KEGUZA-322925 format. One line per 4 residues: number of its first residue (from 1); their letters; for each residue x, y, z of N, C-alpha, C, O, CB. Coordinates in pm, 1 decimal, decimal comma, padded with zeros to 6 digits. Glycine has a CB too. Layout:
% residues N
NUM	a	X:Y:Z:X:Y:Z:X:Y:Z:X:Y:Z:X:Y:Z; ...
END
This chain:
% residues 122
1	xxxx	01620,7:00835,5:-01370,2:01542,9:00717,1:-01338,3:01448,1:00694,8:-01256,9:01353,5:00630,4:-01302,4:01601,9:00642,6:-01308,8; 01442,4:00734,2:-01129,3:01345,9:00735,4:-01004,9:01303,6:00911,1:-00986,8:01390,4:00997,9:-00978,5:01441,2:00661,5:-00845,6; 01199,8:00931,1:-00984,1:01171,6:01094,0:-00930,5:01193,5:01100,3:-00758,8:01192,8:01010,5:-00674,6:00982,8:01148,1:-00971,0; 01210,7:01232,1:-00749,3:01263,7:01274,8:-00628,4:01147,1:01209,6:-00560,4:01205,9:01133,4:-00483,7:01294,0:01437,5:-00605,4
5	xxxx	01026,8:01192,4:-00541,3:00974,6:01161,0:-00482,3:00970,8:01011,8:-00430,1:00952,9:00980,1:-00312,5:00905,2:01209,3:-00521,7; 00986,9:00940,8:-00516,6:01029,1:00767,1:-00511,3:01165,4:00766,7:-00468,1:01188,6:00676,3:-00387,8:01023,1:00675,1:-00669,5; 01258,1:00836,4:-00495,1:01357,2:00798,9:-00398,7:01304,3:00831,2:-00250,2:01276,6:00739,2:-00173,2:01492,8:00875,6:-00431,4; 01293,5:00946,0:-00219,2:01243,7:01018,6:-00079,6:01191,0:00913,8:-00023,4:01240,6:00881,0:00084,4:01134,9:01143,2:-00083,4
9	xxxx	01071,9:00827,4:-00080,2:00986,4:00700,7:00020,7:01046,2:00554,7:00024,0:00993,3:00452,4:00067,5:00822,2:00671,0:-00040,5; 01186,5:00574,4:-00041,1:01199,4:00434,9:-00076,6:01338,0:00495,5:00005,8:01357,3:00388,3:00063,1:01186,3:00357,7:-00258,5; 01422,4:00560,9:00044,7:01479,8:00615,7:00145,5:01452,5:00637,0:00312,0:01538,4:00606,1:00394,5:01486,7:00707,0:00096,8; 01338,7:00686,4:00344,4:01253,5:00726,7:00429,0:01132,8:00684,4:00448,3:01050,0:00768,6:00482,9:01244,8:00822,4:00417,2
13	xxxx	01092,7:00551,9:00432,3:00959,7:00476,3:00442,0:00889,2:00508,4:00525,5:00923,6:00498,8:00643,4:00960,8:00355,4:00458,2; 00772,5:00554,6:00489,4:00685,6:00603,1:00606,1:00612,4:00450,7:00690,9:00654,1:00335,7:00677,3:00548,1:00719,8:00528,7; 00531,0:00481,9:00750,7:00418,9:00405,7:00838,6:00521,7:00237,2:00826,0:00459,3:00148,3:00768,1:00207,7:00409,0:00739,6; 00570,6:00223,9:00843,0:00689,0:00054,6:00869,0:00655,1:-00007,3:00976,5:00637,0:00070,1:01070,5:00871,1:00071,1:00901,8
17	xxxx	00641,0:-00104,7:00997,8:00572,9:-00200,5:01090,4:00457,6:-00285,7:01080,3:00418,9:-00325,1:00970,2:00544,9:-00142,5:01179,0; 00396,8:-00318,8:01193,8:00283,2:-00361,4:01198,4:00194,6:-00325,5:01289,4:00238,7:-00227,0:01348,6:00290,1:-00462,9:01197,6; 00089,7:-00357,6:01330,0:-00014,9:-00259,0:01380,9:-00043,7:-00375,7:01489,5:-00060,9:-00487,4:01440,7:-00155,8:-00197,5:01263,4; -00055,3:-00357,7:01711,9:-00055,9:-00422,7:01810,9:-00209,4:-00531,7:01718,2:-00188,4:-00636,7:01657,5:-00071,1:-00311,7:01975,1
21	xxxx	-00355,6:-00462,7:01735,7:-00463,1:-00514,1:01715,3:-00552,9:-00497,6:01591,8:-00674,5:-00479,6:01586,6:-00514,5:-00485,5:01807,6; -00439,0:-00511,2:01469,0:-00529,3:-00478,8:01326,5:-00646,9:-00506,1:01331,7:-00651,7:-00619,4:01379,6:-00495,4:-00546,1:01206,1; -00794,4:-00453,9:01301,6:-00880,1:-00494,3:01185,0:-00893,6:-00631,3:01112,2:-00956,3:-00736,1:01127,9:-00845,3:-00415,9:01092,8; -00779,7:-00564,1:01001,5:-00699,8:-00670,5:00870,9:-00610,0:-00674,8:00829,0:-00539,1:-00574,9:00841,1:-00725,6:-00679,9:00765,6
25	xxxx	-00570,1:-00764,3:00772,2:-00420,2:-00790,2:00721,6:-00425,3:-00823,9:00642,5:-00472,0:-00937,2:00653,9:-00334,4:-00857,3:00765,9; -00395,2:-00789,0:00491,7:-00342,9:-00803,2:00370,0:-00232,7:-00804,0:00326,8:-00165,4:-00703,2:00347,9:-00375,8:-00745,8:00315,4; -00159,2:-00940,2:00234,5:-00106,4:-01018,3:00193,3:-00075,7:-00958,4:00033,5:-00173,0:-00892,8:-00003,4:-00180,0:-01136,8:00223,9; 00017,0:-00962,9:-00055,1:-00014,5:-00958,7:-00213,6:00132,3:-01022,3:-00241,7:00187,9:-01054,6:-00136,8:-00052,3:-00781,2:-00296,6
29	xxxx	00178,4:-01037,8:-00313,6:00283,3:-01103,6:-00367,2:00269,8:-01079,3:-00518,4:00167,0:-01101,6:-00582,2:00284,6:-01250,8:-00325,6; 00447,3:-01004,7:-00596,5:00409,6:-00997,9:-00719,0:00487,4:-01164,6:-00766,1:00573,7:-01231,4:-00709,1:00467,0:-00838,1:-00796,7; 00432,9:-01180,4:-00855,6:00488,6:-01331,6:-00897,3:00579,5:-01329,5:-00986,7:00643,0:-01433,5:-01004,5:00391,8:-01425,4:-00953,5; 00608,6:-01217,8:-01062,4:00659,7:-01186,2:-01173,7:00818,0:-01152,3:-01101,9:00925,0:-01172,5:-01159,4:00567,9:-01062,4:-01256,7
33	xxxx	00804,0:-01104,6:-00983,0:00965,9:-01094,5:-00869,9:00968,8:-01125,3:-00758,7:01076,0:-01160,3:-00709,5:01029,5:-00969,2:-00836,5; 00878,3:-01123,0:-00700,2:00860,6:-01193,4:-00583,2:00889,7:-01094,6:-00468,0:00943,4:-01121,5:-00360,6:00949,4:-01318,5:-00580,8; 00823,5:-00921,8:-00530,0:00801,9:-00837,7:-00405,1:00680,1:-00897,7:-00328,3:00605,5:-00979,9:-00381,7:00774,3:-00678,5:-00442,9; 00662,9:-00851,6:-00196,7:00566,4:-00931,3:-00116,2:00551,5:-00772,2:00007,8:00633,4:-00706,6:00072,2:00651,9:-01125,4:-00041,1
37	xxxx	00411,5:-00768,1:-00009,9:00345,8:-00660,0:00044,6:00244,3:-00700,7:00145,4:00148,3:-00771,7:00115,4:00286,8:-00582,9:-00058,4; 00270,3:-00647,4:00286,1:00179,9:-00680,8:00384,7:00132,5:-00538,2:00422,5:00209,0:-00443,1:00438,4:00243,5:-00769,5:00504,7; -00044,7:-00532,7:00439,0:-00052,8:-00423,9:00537,4:-00142,6:-00424,4:00633,7:-00245,0:-00492,6:00637,4:-00070,1:-00314,9:00484,2; -00103,8:-00346,6:00713,8:-00206,3:-00428,6:00849,9:-00320,3:-00277,2:00886,0:-00284,3:-00159,6:00890,8:-00065,7:-00488,2:01052,7
41	xxxx	-00455,9:-00330,8:00905,8:-00545,3:-00170,0:00871,4:-00604,6:-00135,8:01011,1:-00622,4:-00230,6:01087,6:-00701,7:-00181,8:00738,5; -00618,9:-00080,7:01029,2:-00729,4:00003,1:01134,5:-00805,1:00072,1:01137,6:-00773,8:00190,4:01124,2:-00710,6:00057,8:01200,1; -00928,2:00040,0:01154,7:-01053,8:00104,9:01084,7:-01125,2:00140,4:01209,9:-01129,8:00074,1:01313,5:-01148,4:00001,9:00976,2; -01188,6:00272,7:01180,5:-01268,7:00269,5:01276,4:-01370,2:00332,5:01235,6:-01321,8:00431,9:01181,6:-01224,8:00309,6:01384,2
45	xxxx	-01528,3:00340,8:01223,0:-01633,6:00393,9:01189,7:-01667,3:00388,6:01066,2:-01758,6:00459,4:01023,7:-01635,9:00496,2:01224,0; -01591,1:00293,8:00978,4:-01549,1:00293,0:00822,2:-01481,1:00392,2:00734,1:-01501,2:00427,5:00617,9:-01652,6:00279,2:00756,5; -01374,9:00433,9:00845,8:-01228,0:00507,1:00825,0:-01122,9:00475,0:00822,0:-01114,6:00401,9:00920,8:-01196,2:00576,3:00887,2; -01031,2:00477,1:00776,8:-00876,9:00434,6:00720,3:-00790,5:00495,2:00884,0:-00706,5:00576,3:00844,9:-00815,4:00553,4:00523,7
49	xxxx	-00782,6:00485,6:01033,1:-00750,9:00549,7:01141,6:-00559,1:00524,9:01097,6:-00478,6:00611,2:01062,6:-00835,8:00470,0:01303,1; -00541,5:00403,7:01113,8:-00372,9:00368,5:01126,2:-00369,5:00244,0:00991,1:-00470,9:00197,0:00939,5:-00315,6:00282,7:01327,8; -00251,8:00214,9:00960,0:-00241,8:00159,0:00833,1:-00096,9:00158,5:00876,7:-00051,3:00270,5:00899,8:-00299,8:00237,2:00690,3; 00023,8:00007,1:00900,5:00109,4:-00016,0:00875,6:00149,3:-00097,9:00790,6:00083,7:-00202,0:00789,3:00137,0:-00021,4:00942,9
53	xxxx	00237,8:-00091,2:00713,5:00333,7:-00178,9:00592,2:00461,1:-00261,8:00671,6:00534,7:-00233,9:00766,2:00418,5:-00049,4:00461,6; 00441,7:-00410,3:00556,2:00592,6:-00428,9:00603,5:00607,6:-00489,4:00384,8:00526,5:-00528,3:00300,8:00629,8:-00603,4:00800,3; 00775,2:-00458,7:00387,2:00755,1:-00482,6:00273,5:00886,7:-00554,8:00243,2:00989,0:-00512,5:00296,9:00716,1:-00366,4:00198,6; 00892,9:-00677,5:00148,1:00963,7:-00712,0:00084,5:00999,9:-00684,5:-00068,0:00912,8:-00728,9:-00142,9:00943,6:-00796,0:00112,3
57	xxxx	01101,8:-00625,1:-00130,6:01114,4:-00614,1:-00199,4:01154,2:-00494,4:-00270,4:01231,4:-00427,5:-00201,8:01056,6:-00661,9:-00206,3; 01122,2:-00430,5:-00413,1:01214,9:-00316,8:-00439,5:01182,2:-00192,1:-00417,9:01084,2:-00163,0:-00349,4:01251,7:-00312,9:-00555,2; 01264,4:-00098,0:-00476,7:01290,8:00031,1:-00499,4:01136,0:00049,8:-00487,7:01075,0:00077,5:-00384,5:01378,2:00075,7:-00637,8; 01073,0:00025,8:-00637,0:00924,5:00079,6:-00669,1:00855,3:00024,6:-00540,3:00811,3:00082,0:-00440,6:00847,4:00015,5:-00826,3
61	xxxx	00859,7:-00078,2:-00569,1:00764,1:-00169,4:-00452,0:00751,7:-00095,2:-00292,9:00646,7:-00069,3:-00234,1:00851,7:-00341,5:-00423,4; 00888,5:-00071,2:-00246,0:00860,7:-00031,4:-00128,4:00875,5:00150,6:-00073,5:00869,0:00200,8:00038,7:00948,9:-00126,2:-00058,2; 00904,8:00231,7:-00256,5:00857,0:00373,8:-00209,3:00647,4:00350,6:-00234,0:00550,5:00400,1:-00176,5:00957,3:00531,5:-00349,2; 00659,7:00275,6:-00320,0:00494,5:00272,8:-00400,1:00397,0:00248,6:-00230,2:00305,8:00324,1:-00196,7:00467,5:00075,2:-00559,1
65	xxxx	00432,8:00159,4:-00167,2:00412,7:00134,3:-00004,3:00379,2:00240,0:00026,5:00261,9:00276,5:00035,3:00524,3:00091,1:00088,9; 00525,6:00339,7:00058,8:00490,8:00374,4:00162,9:00373,2:00467,8:00102,6:00263,8:00465,2:00159,0:00603,5:00427,1:00250,0; 00397,4:00569,5:-00037,1:00311,5:00665,5:-00056,9:00170,3:00653,0:-00034,2:00090,3:00738,5:00003,7:00327,7:00699,1:-00165,7; 00149,0:00503,7:-00070,6:00020,7:00433,0:-00041,8:-00091,5:00435,2:00062,1:-00213,6:00449,1:00054,8:00051,7:00332,7:-00033,8
69	xxxx	00026,8:00409,4:00196,7:-00062,5:00442,2:00312,2:-00034,0:00519,1:00331,9:-00038,2:00521,3:00454,9:-00080,5:00389,9:00412,6; 00018,7:00652,4:00282,5:-00007,1:00815,0:00324,2:-00153,0:00866,1:00243,0:-00241,5:00944,7:00276,8:00146,6:00927,4:00261,2; -00135,8:00795,9:00140,3:-00280,7:00832,9:00061,1:-00406,0:00768,4:00130,1:-00498,0:00847,3:00151,9:-00280,3:00772,7:-00102,5; -00426,8:00622,7:00172,3:-00521,1:00618,7:00256,8:-00528,7:00618,3:00374,6:-00613,1:00547,8:00430,0:-00567,9:00555,6:00241,0
73	xxxx	-00456,2:00684,6:00433,8:-00481,0:00699,1:00573,9:-00543,3:00817,1:00581,8:-00515,0:00915,6:00513,5:-00365,7:00693,3:00661,0; -00683,0:00806,3:00716,9:-00767,0:00920,5:00742,9:-00855,8:00917,3:00599,5:-00910,4:01022,7:00567,0:-00671,8:01070,8:00774,4; -00873,4:00785,7:00503,3:-00986,6:00834,4:00452,2:-01080,3:00702,0:00455,9:-01050,2:00600,9:00519,3:-00962,0:00903,2:00307,3; -01219,3:00720,2:00365,1:-01295,9:00622,6:00388,9:-01233,8:00510,6:00325,6:-01122,4:00520,9:00274,3:-01424,6:00647,4:00351,4
77	xxxx	-01315,6:00377,4:00326,3:-01277,3:00274,4:00294,5:-01309,8:00289,4:00149,4:-01222,5:00243,5:00075,7:-01327,9:00169,5:00371,1; -01383,9:00327,1:00106,8:-01464,3:00339,5:-00024,3:-01392,2:00434,6:-00082,1:-01393,8:00420,1:-00204,3:-01617,4:00377,2:-00017,7; -01311,6:00551,8:-00036,8:-01225,2:00656,8:-00066,0:-01095,5:00591,3:-00160,1:-01050,0:00606,2:-00273,5:-01177,5:00726,5:00080,7; -01064,8:00503,1:-00028,4:-00922,4:00463,1:-00053,9:-00918,7:00331,5:-00132,2:-00801,0:00296,2:-00138,9:-00842,2:00447,1:00082,3
81	xxxx	-01022,6:00219,8:-00211,8:-01034,3:00178,7:-00237,2:-01013,2:00228,6:-00418,0:-00964,5:00160,6:-00508,4:-01103,0:00143,8:-00155,5; -01078,0:00391,2:-00425,6:-01087,7:00450,1:-00544,5:-00954,7:00465,5:-00566,5:-00919,2:00493,3:-00681,0:-01168,3:00568,7:-00553,7; -00868,7:00452,5:-00475,0:-00676,2:00504,8:-00514,4:-00664,8:00429,5:-00651,8:-00731,3:00327,4:-00634,7:-00513,7:00423,7:-00374,5; -00639,2:00428,8:-00716,6:-00626,9:00366,5:-00857,7:-00446,1:00339,8:-00899,4:-00364,6:00398,8:-00828,6:-00710,9:00491,1:-00979,1
85	xxxx	-00403,3:00265,7:-00994,8:-00265,3:00243,8:-01033,3:-00275,4:00341,9:-01051,8:-00211,3:00407,0:-00969,3:-00205,8:00161,2:-01122,9; -00338,1:00415,7:-01139,3:-00282,1:00514,1:-01226,5:-00262,8:00668,9:-01139,9:-00178,5:00756,4:-01159,7:-00389,2:00524,4:-01362,3; -00373,5:00664,2:-01039,4:-00314,0:00786,5:-00966,3:-00151,9:00765,2:-00846,0:-00049,5:00831,8:-00830,5:-00462,6:00840,2:-00867,0; -00208,5:00631,6:-00781,4:-00052,5:00603,8:-00749,8:00060,2:00618,1:-00821,0:00145,8:00697,9:-00783,0:-00033,8:00494,8:-00724,6
89	xxxx	00074,4:00554,2:-00917,5:00203,8:00597,3:-01051,7:00200,1:00754,2:-01082,2:00298,6:00827,5:-01090,9:00164,2:00511,0:-01230,7; 00109,1:00778,6:-01092,0:00112,5:00941,2:-01072,0:00174,6:01006,8:-00972,4:00290,2:01035,0:-01004,2:-00005,9:00992,9:-01057,0; 00134,8:01053,2:-00831,5:00204,0:01046,7:-00728,9:00316,0:01016,1:-00726,8:00402,7:01099,8:-00701,9:00164,7:00993,5:-00663,7; 00339,6:00909,8:-00748,0:00534,9:00893,9:-00754,7:00610,8:00951,1:-00853,7:00732,8:00935,2:-00855,4:00593,3:00744,2:-00777,1
93	xxxx	00532,4:01038,7:-00965,5:00624,1:01102,3:-01042,1:00664,6:01017,5:-01174,3:00747,1:01051,8:-01259,0:00741,1:01131,7:-00953,8; 00579,8:00887,2:-01171,9:00615,1:00859,0:-01280,9:00655,1:00699,2:-01244,1:00585,6:00660,4:-01150,1:00721,2:00962,3:-01336,5; 00737,4:00608,6:-01287,3:00837,7:00533,4:-01314,2:00862,7:00428,1:-01453,3:00782,1:00426,6:-01546,3:00836,7:00470,2:-01203,6; 00952,3:00366,1:-01451,4:01000,6:00304,1:-01561,3:00883,4:00163,2:-01598,7:00865,2:00072,8:-01517,1:01168,1:00259,4:-01521,4
97	xxxx	00828,7:00167,3:-01705,7:00736,3:00027,2:-01728,3:00828,8:-00066,9:-01674,5:00796,1:-00064,9:-01555,8:00690,2:-00018,2:-01896,4; 00900,0:-00128,4:-01681,6:00939,4:-00242,5:-01617,7:00874,1:-00247,0:-01439,2:00849,6:-00354,6:-01384,7:01114,1:-00239,7:-01633,5; 00856,7:-00128,8:-01377,6:00872,8:-00151,2:-01222,9:00760,1:-00088,4:-01193,1:00747,3:-00023,0:-01089,6:01003,3:-00093,5:-01142,3; 00636,8:-00107,5:-01311,4:00480,2:-00048,5:-01248,9:00423,3:-00163,5:-01196,3:00321,0:-00155,7:-01128,3:00362,0:00019,9:-01366,3
101	xxxx	00484,8:-00283,5:-01222,9:00374,9:-00383,9:-01126,9:00426,3:-00395,2:-01052,4:00367,4:-00446,2:-00957,1:00322,0:-00511,3:-01149,9; 00585,1:-00356,1:-01031,5:00553,4:-00347,8:-00858,4:00506,9:-00294,4:-00727,3:00474,7:-00337,7:-00616,6:00608,1:-00349,3:-00823,4; 00520,4:-00154,5:-00804,5:00404,7:-00019,9:-00729,1:00305,8:-00093,5:-00675,4:00266,9:-00093,3:-00558,6:00318,1:00103,5:-00842,4; 00256,2:-00174,2:-00792,9:00095,6:-00212,5:-00728,0:00058,5:-00298,6:-00676,9:-00060,7:-00320,3:-00655,1:00003,3:-00221,4:-00791,0
105	xxxx	00176,9:-00388,8:-00636,3:00129,3:-00510,1:-00536,1:00093,1:-00438,9:-00366,5:00070,3:-00531,7:-00288,9:00283,3:-00643,3:-00525,5; 00084,7:-00314,1:-00304,5:00036,0:-00242,8:-00239,7:-00122,6:-00228,6:-00255,5:-00188,5:-00241,6:-00152,3:00106,1:-00145,6:-00256,2; -00204,4:-00197,7:-00401,4:-00279,5:-00226,2:-00393,6:-00357,3:-00360,7:-00359,2:-00454,8:-00356,8:-00284,1:-00280,5:-00181,3:-00453,8; -00314,6:-00474,0:-00412,7:-00369,0:-00579,7:-00411,3:-00332,8:-00609,2:-00282,7:-00390,1:-00717,0:-00267,2:-00340,4:-00664,9:-00511,7
109	xxxx	-00277,7:-00586,3:-00183,3:-00254,8:-00606,8:-00022,0:-00401,3:-00509,5:00044,5:-00474,0:-00558,1:00131,2:-00063,1:-00524,6:00038,1; -00421,3:-00387,2:-00006,7:-00513,4:-00337,8:00065,6:-00631,6:-00423,3:00018,9:-00721,6:-00426,3:00102,8:-00524,4:-00188,7:00052,1; -00651,8:-00483,0:-00075,5:-00732,6:-00540,2:-00135,0:-00810,5:-00621,2:-00085,0:-00925,2:-00621,2:-00040,3:-00691,6:-00579,5:-00207,8; -00711,5:-00705,7:-00103,3:-00713,1:-00824,8:00062,9:-00711,3:-00806,0:00184,7:-00748,1:-00890,7:00266,2:-00612,1:-00905,6:00090,2
113	xxxx	-00671,7:-00701,8:00211,3:-00753,8:-00617,0:00362,6:-00865,0:-00624,1:00398,0:-00913,7:-00676,3:00498,3:-00764,0:-00483,7:00371,0; -00922,2:-00555,9:00291,6:-01067,4:-00484,8:00293,1:-01151,3:-00665,1:00324,9:-01201,6:-00723,2:00421,0:-01119,2:-00372,9:00089,5; -01125,1:-00694,2:00183,6:-01207,5:-00819,2:00187,9:-01214,2:-00976,8:00319,7:-01292,5:-01071,8:00321,0:-01158,7:-00868,0:00048,3; -01116,1:-00949,2:00398,5:-01078,0:-00977,7:00454,4:-01172,7:-00930,1:00621,1:-01230,6:-00985,6:00714,5:-00962,0:-00951,7:00401,2
117	xxxx	-01136,9:-00795,2:00573,8:-01221,8:-00742,2:00685,2:-01376,8:-00753,2:00669,0:-01454,4:-00796,5:00754,1:-01188,4:-00597,4:00703,9; -01407,9:-00706,6:00545,3:-01561,8:-00718,3:00522,0:-01655,6:-00888,2:00533,4:-01774,2:-00921,1:00530,2:-01574,5:-00656,0:00356,6; -01552,8:-00944,8:00544,4:-01572,1:-01122,6:00546,2:-01587,5:-01160,8:00713,6:-01631,6:-01267,0:00757,3:-01401,7:-01221,6:00468,5; -01543,1:-01055,0:00786,6:-01487,2:-01073,3:00938,6:-01632,5:-00997,0:01037,4:-01670,8:-01008,4:01153,8:-01298,9:-00964,0:00962,2
121	xx	-01668,0:-00938,1:00946,3:-01765,5:-00790,7:00979,2:-01921,8:-00745,3:00890,6:-01996,8:-00649,5:00872,0:-01651,6:-00651,3:00937,2; -01901,8:-00906,5:00851,9:-02041,5:-00923,1:00821,1:-02157,9:-01013,6:00818,0:-02266,9:-00972,7:00778,2:-02042,0:-00901,9:00742,8
END
C-alpha cells in the first residue's frame, strides 16, 4: 500500500519539533480528516536555513511533511514555493488516491508561513 520512502519517513520522521526563534510559523489543517501540520521556518538572505515540523495526522501526512521539510531546506523561498503536489507525491513513490489530500497539508502550511513572513517583513 505504501512505498518504502513513505514507510521510512513515517517510522523515522525528520526535522521534528519547533525552532526557538522561527522567522515564520505556518499552520494548516485538512478539514476532510482533521490532519494538522505546523511548520517552523528559519530564513536567512532568502534561503530556508532550517525547518521543523509538528504533525498530527495519518501515515501520509507525517511522511509527506517529513520529506517536504528535506525538500525545501537550504532552498530559496521561490524554489521551495515551486515544489508542487505532483513533485511531492512523486518523491514519495506515490500514494493511494484517498491519501493524496493528506500529503498536501504540509504545502498549505508552508504557504501560510511564507505569507506571514512576507507580511511581517514588507
